[in-house]
KEVEXKE-128040 format. One record per residue (C-alpha): residue number from 1; residue in three letters; x, y, z. Coordinates in Angstrom, 3 decimals. Layout:
// KEVEXKE-128040
{atom NUM ala {X Y Z}}
...
// end
This chain:
// KEVEXKE-128040
{atom 1 met {-28.442 19.949 0.777}}
{atom 2 ala {-27.586 17.951 3.880}}
{atom 3 pro {-29.512 18.809 7.049}}
{atom 4 gln {-27.801 21.268 9.360}}
{atom 5 met {-26.129 19.990 12.508}}
{atom 6 ser {-28.529 21.984 14.671}}
{atom 7 arg {-31.351 19.746 13.427}}
{atom 8 arg {-29.639 16.574 14.604}}
{atom 9 arg {-30.705 14.571 17.599}}
{atom 10 phe {-28.219 12.195 19.175}}
{atom 11 leu {-27.568 9.013 21.152}}
{atom 12 pro {-25.708 8.788 24.474}}
{atom 13 thr {-24.613 6.024 26.889}}
{atom 14 ala {-23.041 5.960 30.294}}
{atom 15 ala {-21.397 2.579 30.371}}
{atom 16 val {-20.269 0.147 27.726}}
{atom 17 gly {-18.497 -2.570 29.641}}
{atom 18 gly {-19.761 -5.997 30.630}}
{atom 19 ala {-23.041 -7.674 29.851}}
{atom 20 met {-26.051 -5.411 29.460}}
{atom 21 cys {-29.108 -6.678 31.311}}
{atom 22 leu {-32.520 -5.305 30.431}}
{atom 23 gly {-35.019 -4.818 33.212}}
{atom 24 thr {-38.724 -4.216 32.706}}
{atom 25 ala {-38.191 -0.503 32.074}}
{atom 26 gly {-35.317 -1.261 29.713}}
{atom 27 leu {-37.391 -3.758 27.753}}
{atom 28 ala {-40.143 -1.167 27.397}}
{atom 29 arg {-37.691 1.436 26.125}}
{atom 30 ala {-36.102 -1.004 23.692}}
{atom 31 ala {-39.530 -2.046 22.414}}
{atom 32 ser {-40.533 1.547 21.640}}
{atom 33 tyr {-37.133 2.612 20.241}}
{atom 34 pro {-36.744 3.947 17.648}}
{atom 35 ser {-39.905 5.903 17.049}}
{atom 36 gln {-38.465 8.674 14.852}}
{atom 37 pro {-35.690 9.117 12.247}}
{atom 38 ile {-32.073 8.579 13.285}}
{atom 39 ser {-29.238 10.783 12.028}}
{atom 40 phe {-26.068 8.873 11.162}}
{atom 41 ile {-23.408 11.581 11.199}}
{atom 42 ile {-20.365 11.449 8.909}}
{atom 43 pro {-17.723 13.826 10.329}}
{atom 44 tyr {-16.208 14.530 6.891}}
{atom 45 gly {-17.468 15.802 3.552}}
{atom 46 pro {-18.781 13.712 0.656}}
{atom 47 gly {-16.295 11.339 -0.958}}
{atom 48 gly {-13.640 9.356 0.851}}
{atom 49 ser {-13.832 6.272 3.006}}
{atom 50 phe {-15.753 7.722 5.969}}
{atom 51 asp {-18.483 8.888 3.642}}
{atom 52 ser {-18.670 5.395 2.131}}
{atom 53 tyr {-18.933 3.804 5.581}}
{atom 54 gly {-21.561 6.259 6.746}}
{atom 55 arg {-23.819 5.767 3.762}}
{atom 56 lys {-23.495 2.002 3.704}}
{atom 57 phe {-24.047 1.467 7.411}}
{atom 58 ala {-26.884 3.986 7.604}}
{atom 59 ala {-28.685 1.791 5.073}}
{atom 60 leu {-27.758 -1.422 6.919}}
{atom 61 leu {-28.840 0.032 10.267}}
{atom 62 gln {-32.170 1.096 8.794}}
{atom 63 ser {-32.686 -2.408 7.432}}
{atom 64 gly {-31.735 -3.970 10.762}}
{atom 65 leu {-34.011 -1.767 12.844}}
{atom 66 gly {-36.766 -2.103 10.296}}
{atom 67 ser {-38.997 0.710 11.512}}
{atom 68 val {-37.538 4.176 10.871}}
{atom 69 asn {-35.428 6.081 8.419}}
{atom 70 val {-31.672 6.361 9.152}}
{atom 71 ala {-30.246 9.370 7.330}}
{atom 72 pro {-26.510 9.792 6.599}}
{atom 73 ile {-25.549 13.415 7.219}}
{atom 74 asn {-22.167 14.908 6.275}}
{atom 75 ala {-20.923 17.323 8.939}}
{atom 76 pro {-17.312 18.192 8.020}}
{atom 77 gly {-15.034 20.546 9.897}}
{atom 78 ala {-11.868 20.686 12.000}}
{atom 79 ala {-10.511 17.348 10.733}}
{atom 80 gly {-13.562 15.480 11.998}}
{atom 81 lys {-13.706 17.189 15.409}}
{atom 82 gln {-16.550 19.625 14.773}}
{atom 83 ala {-19.196 16.918 14.488}}
{atom 84 ile {-17.953 15.218 17.660}}
{atom 85 phe {-17.989 18.461 19.614}}
{atom 86 gln {-21.647 18.843 18.635}}
{atom 87 leu {-22.325 15.205 19.498}}
{atom 88 leu {-21.034 15.724 23.022}}
{atom 89 gln {-23.664 18.398 23.567}}
{atom 90 asp {-26.651 16.567 22.087}}
{atom 91 pro {-29.371 14.906 24.180}}
{atom 92 pro {-28.952 11.204 25.036}}
{atom 93 asp {-32.095 10.070 23.305}}
{atom 94 gly {-30.717 7.640 20.733}}
{atom 95 tyr {-31.540 9.642 17.628}}
{atom 96 asn {-28.048 10.886 16.695}}
{atom 97 ile {-25.006 8.688 16.276}}
{atom 98 ser {-21.725 9.459 14.576}}
{atom 99 leu {-18.721 7.798 13.033}}
{atom 100 val {-15.518 8.884 14.786}}
{atom 101 ser {-11.960 9.029 13.473}}
{atom 102 val {-9.726 7.055 15.842}}
{atom 103 pro {-6.957 7.533 16.863}}
{atom 104 gly {-7.187 11.030 15.386}}
{atom 105 ile {-9.900 12.307 17.716}}
{atom 106 leu {-8.030 10.975 20.759}}
{atom 107 met {-5.440 13.707 20.329}}
{atom 108 ser {-8.155 16.201 21.270}}
{atom 109 lys {-8.310 15.510 24.984}}
{atom 110 asn {-10.544 18.470 25.639}}
{atom 111 met {-12.953 19.945 23.149}}
{atom 112 gly {-14.424 23.096 24.573}}
{atom 113 pro {-16.171 22.448 27.888}}
{atom 114 met {-16.496 18.685 27.302}}
{atom 115 asp {-14.193 15.699 27.042}}
{atom 116 phe {-14.253 13.113 24.244}}
{atom 117 gly {-13.891 10.450 26.940}}
{atom 118 lys {-17.540 11.051 27.851}}
{atom 119 leu {-18.748 9.741 24.500}}
{atom 120 thr {-20.879 6.623 24.471}}
{atom 121 trp {-19.157 3.989 22.350}}
{atom 122 ile {-21.678 1.919 20.413}}
{atom 123 ala {-19.668 -0.358 18.105}}
{atom 124 asn {-16.678 -0.510 15.811}}
{atom 125 leu {-17.251 -1.203 12.121}}
{atom 126 gly {-13.880 -1.283 10.401}}
{atom 127 arg {-10.109 -1.100 10.720}}
{atom 128 asp {-7.927 -0.020 7.820}}
{atom 129 thr {-4.173 0.085 7.312}}
{atom 130 tyr {-2.292 3.255 6.427}}
{atom 131 gly {0.622 3.710 4.071}}
{atom 132 leu {3.118 6.404 3.112}}
{atom 133 ala {3.534 7.361 -0.522}}
{atom 134 val {5.370 9.837 -2.738}}
{atom 135 gly {4.577 11.074 -6.236}}
{atom 136 lys {5.517 9.064 -9.292}}
{atom 137 asn {8.355 11.430 -10.236}}
{atom 138 ser {9.816 11.734 -6.732}}
{atom 139 gly {13.479 10.984 -6.235}}
{atom 140 ile {12.632 9.542 -2.810}}
{atom 141 lys {12.774 5.752 -3.082}}
{atom 142 thr {13.161 4.513 0.505}}
{atom 143 val {12.758 5.550 4.143}}
{atom 144 ala {16.543 6.120 4.169}}
{atom 145 asp {16.065 8.659 1.369}}
{atom 146 leu {13.460 10.468 3.480}}
{atom 147 lys {15.890 10.643 6.380}}
{atom 148 ala {18.723 11.869 4.181}}
{atom 149 leu {16.576 14.604 2.647}}
{atom 150 ser {15.327 15.686 6.071}}
{atom 151 asp {18.924 16.427 7.058}}
{atom 152 lys {18.781 19.205 4.460}}
{atom 153 arg {15.187 20.389 4.867}}
{atom 154 pro {11.892 19.263 6.398}}
{atom 155 ile {9.919 16.699 4.403}}
{atom 156 val {6.608 18.265 3.368}}
{atom 157 phe {3.502 16.114 3.962}}
{atom 158 ser {-0.101 16.913 3.103}}
{atom 159 ser {-2.599 16.377 5.925}}
{atom 160 thr {-6.247 16.892 6.716}}
{atom 161 gly {-5.126 18.632 9.912}}
{atom 162 ile {-4.522 18.236 13.629}}
{atom 163 gly {-6.872 15.646 15.064}}
{atom 164 ser {-6.854 13.446 11.965}}
{atom 165 thr {-5.375 9.956 11.923}}
{atom 166 asp {-3.079 10.825 9.015}}
{atom 167 tyr {-1.653 13.629 11.173}}
{atom 168 phe {-1.068 11.240 14.077}}
{atom 169 ala {0.543 8.573 11.889}}
{atom 170 thr {2.791 11.106 10.156}}
{atom 171 lys {3.950 12.644 13.430}}
{atom 172 val {4.684 9.286 15.079}}
{atom 173 phe {6.490 8.035 11.965}}
{atom 174 ala {8.660 11.151 11.880}}
{atom 175 ala {9.392 11.203 15.617}}
{atom 176 ser {10.255 7.515 15.826}}
{atom 177 leu {12.695 7.731 12.909}}
{atom 178 gly {14.135 11.183 13.564}}
{atom 179 ile {12.769 12.711 10.356}}
{atom 180 arg {12.027 16.427 10.201}}
{atom 181 val {8.608 17.108 8.696}}
{atom 182 arg {6.357 20.020 7.851}}
{atom 183 leu {2.649 19.290 7.518}}
{atom 184 val {0.522 21.295 5.127}}
{atom 185 ser {-3.108 21.159 6.227}}
{atom 186 gly {-6.236 22.983 5.202}}
{atom 187 tyr {-7.344 20.412 2.654}}
{atom 188 gly {-11.126 20.200 2.580}}
{atom 189 asp {-11.145 16.402 2.668}}
{atom 190 ser {-8.806 13.440 2.602}}
{atom 191 pro {-8.978 12.809 -1.187}}
{atom 192 asn {-7.365 16.213 -1.734}}
{atom 193 thr {-4.360 15.258 0.404}}
{atom 194 val {-3.469 12.467 -2.009}}
{atom 195 ile {-4.145 14.648 -5.039}}
{atom 196 ala {-1.549 17.044 -3.620}}
{atom 197 val {1.169 14.387 -3.679}}
{atom 198 thr {0.296 13.245 -7.198}}
{atom 199 arg {0.605 16.858 -8.385}}
{atom 200 gly {3.950 17.268 -6.663}}
{atom 201 asp {2.657 19.986 -4.314}}
{atom 202 val {4.129 18.076 -1.358}}
{atom 203 asp {6.823 15.434 -0.908}}
{atom 204 ala {4.708 12.716 0.674}}
{atom 205 val {1.368 11.725 2.160}}
{atom 206 val {0.145 9.250 4.763}}
{atom 207 his {-3.228 7.866 3.798}}
{atom 208 ser {-5.401 4.785 3.581}}
{atom 209 leu {-3.382 1.953 2.055}}
{atom 210 thr {-6.364 1.037 -0.118}}
{atom 211 thr {-6.342 4.463 -1.777}}
{atom 212 leu {-2.559 4.483 -2.111}}
{atom 213 lys {-2.580 1.072 -3.785}}
{atom 214 gln {-5.056 2.380 -6.340}}
{atom 215 leu {-2.787 5.342 -7.050}}
{atom 216 ala {0.264 3.092 -7.306}}
{atom 217 ala {-1.556 0.755 -9.702}}
{atom 218 ser {-2.386 3.719 -11.932}}
{atom 219 gly {1.222 4.907 -11.837}}
{atom 220 leu {0.500 8.146 -9.986}}
{atom 221 ala {2.322 7.337 -6.735}}
{atom 222 lys {4.862 5.030 -5.128}}
{atom 223 ile {4.277 3.380 -1.751}}
{atom 224 leu {7.410 3.515 0.418}}
{atom 225 phe {6.118 2.339 3.787}}
{atom 226 val {3.125 0.519 5.259}}
{atom 227 phe {1.961 0.825 8.865}}
{atom 228 gln {2.022 -2.934 9.343}}
{atom 229 glu {4.242 -5.274 11.314}}
{atom 230 lys {4.972 -7.106 8.060}}
{atom 231 thr {4.351 -5.454 4.725}}
{atom 232 ser {1.600 -6.563 2.390}}
{atom 233 val {2.969 -4.401 -0.434}}
{atom 234 ala {5.908 -5.706 -2.442}}
{atom 235 gly {8.916 -3.409 -2.138}}
{atom 236 ala {7.489 -1.283 0.684}}
{atom 237 gln {9.116 -1.157 4.099}}
{atom 238 asp {7.243 -1.909 7.331}}
{atom 239 ala {7.440 -1.491 11.102}}
{atom 240 ala {9.697 -4.534 11.495}}
{atom 241 ser {12.144 -3.461 8.782}}
{atom 242 val {12.704 -0.059 10.405}}
{atom 243 gly {12.727 -1.490 13.935}}
{atom 244 lys {9.756 0.567 15.211}}
{atom 245 pro {6.974 -1.809 16.362}}
{atom 246 asp {4.570 0.987 17.363}}
{atom 247 leu {4.247 1.911 13.696}}
{atom 248 gly {2.560 -1.441 13.132}}
{atom 249 gln {-0.141 -0.575 15.685}}
{atom 250 ile {-1.506 2.501 13.949}}
{atom 251 phe {-4.768 1.841 12.137}}
{atom 252 gln {-7.716 3.893 10.975}}
{atom 253 trp {-10.492 2.648 13.246}}
{atom 254 arg {-14.124 3.373 12.421}}
{atom 255 pro {-16.156 3.331 15.648}}
{atom 256 val {-19.653 4.698 16.116}}
{atom 257 ala {-20.411 6.893 19.129}}
{atom 258 ala {-23.324 8.685 20.767}}
{atom 259 pro {-23.659 11.486 23.320}}
{atom 260 pro {-22.910 10.798 26.997}}
{atom 261 gly {-25.553 9.004 29.032}}
{atom 262 leu {-27.396 6.859 26.511}}
{atom 263 ala {-29.526 4.191 28.179}}
{atom 264 his {-27.951 0.716 28.252}}
{atom 265 asp {-30.841 -0.960 26.449}}
{atom 266 ile {-30.625 1.436 23.515}}
{atom 267 val {-26.858 0.974 23.392}}
{atom 268 ala {-27.402 -2.783 23.274}}
{atom 269 arg {-29.989 -2.471 20.496}}
{atom 270 leu {-27.782 -0.262 18.342}}
{atom 271 ser {-24.595 -2.176 19.073}}
{atom 272 gly {-26.126 -5.544 18.249}}
{atom 273 thr {-27.705 -4.250 15.048}}
{atom 274 leu {-24.488 -2.636 13.805}}
{atom 275 val {-22.300 -5.635 14.661}}
{atom 276 asn {-24.708 -7.979 12.889}}
{atom 277 ala {-24.733 -5.624 9.913}}
{atom 278 ala {-20.917 -5.637 9.743}}
{atom 279 lys {-20.952 -9.450 9.745}}
{atom 280 ser {-23.589 -9.710 7.012}}
{atom 281 ala {-22.933 -11.006 3.517}}
{atom 282 asp {-24.057 -7.633 2.163}}
{atom 283 ala {-21.424 -5.761 4.196}}
{atom 284 lys {-18.704 -8.267 3.325}}
{atom 285 ala {-19.403 -7.942 -0.404}}
{atom 286 trp {-19.368 -4.145 -0.089}}
{atom 287 ala {-16.085 -4.214 1.853}}
{atom 288 ala {-14.445 -6.515 -0.670}}
{atom 289 lys {-15.413 -4.192 -3.505}}
{atom 290 leu {-14.105 -1.174 -1.612}}
{atom 291 asp {-11.044 -3.101 -0.357}}
{atom 292 thr {-11.674 -2.003 3.213}}
{atom 293 gly {-11.309 -4.096 6.353}}
{atom 294 leu {-14.419 -4.813 8.391}}
{atom 295 phe {-13.587 -5.258 12.078}}
{atom 296 pro {-16.850 -5.438 14.056}}
{atom 297 leu {-16.660 -4.917 17.811}}
{atom 298 asp {-19.544 -4.572 20.252}}
{atom 299 ala {-19.835 -1.701 22.714}}
{atom 300 ala {-17.670 -3.287 25.417}}
{atom 301 asp {-14.867 -4.312 23.041}}
{atom 302 thr {-14.998 -0.943 21.313}}
{atom 303 ala {-14.423 0.734 24.695}}
{atom 304 lys {-11.391 -1.532 25.238}}
{atom 305 met {-10.036 -0.610 21.814}}
{atom 306 ile {-10.434 3.075 22.643}}
{atom 307 gln {-8.468 2.558 25.868}}
{atom 308 ala {-5.619 0.857 23.982}}
{atom 309 gln {-5.519 3.559 21.324}}
{atom 310 ser {-5.613 6.256 24.005}}
{atom 311 ala {-2.539 4.683 25.597}}
{atom 312 leu {-0.729 4.737 22.242}}
{atom 313 val {-1.610 8.387 21.721}}
{atom 314 ala {-0.468 9.232 25.267}}
{atom 315 lys {2.869 7.485 24.650}}
{atom 316 trp {3.564 9.730 21.643}}
{atom 317 ser {1.943 12.899 22.954}}
{atom 318 gly {5.308 14.657 23.064}}
{atom 319 ala {5.635 14.290 19.298}}
{atom 320 leu {2.206 15.736 18.560}}
// end
């Protein structure tokens, strides 16, 4: 059984921009850190892409630090928000870090008494494209078919829930194209949202393009649309073809965060280790096998990415 969230200890940082200079005290802290196990939190249940990232990068981080155990811990709940709410309240000691679903989490401007904007951003590991698919027996063949059907009734999509990136992408897609939708949430994890469309329980699903391509190759689903400026899937429409450029800016980002207030030297140590891990031959081979996109960013560039994604979420807040 995975350790309970109450047993976690976490990392925090106050600032992530600009060069990080280590003074004498900072060098001393960096030299002694880490001195105990680190929890690498996965804000979703076992299975799925976040779980794969968490387990792989926990192992790579442990190898890079070379002194302590880094344990991947699944902490699902509230479409990835529960783990982040806990993270915000943990001590800034560098012993808890978490993957975060972006832009999904950015829709939750306030989580209880604390704000997600106070998180310490450590690094970004990956960036994956989303797609929209229907079941193999669906009569929906194009985006125009979706629009025509929505004139009669809402299009039913499966979703992991408010605060997830699939929810955000679905809502922005629908609002930008004037399509009425109804989202069915409550799925325990993202794999179950795609199972729902293959069974015909719902009309459509927005999910990782990698997963959807696997389903399409097996004949279980058809990809109608990709959230790219120019499609990489033969026969699928894209942001340019429907005249909605914002749809080509929606990605599943995979940043790593810590609690507020983490010391700069520890941020630098973790950020550098994770970025180097994401650039390693080991990580590249793993990503190629999984067909996921590594997109390493250090702490400062991750903060800039968060700002850009926050602006995109703010632009479409009325549709959410």
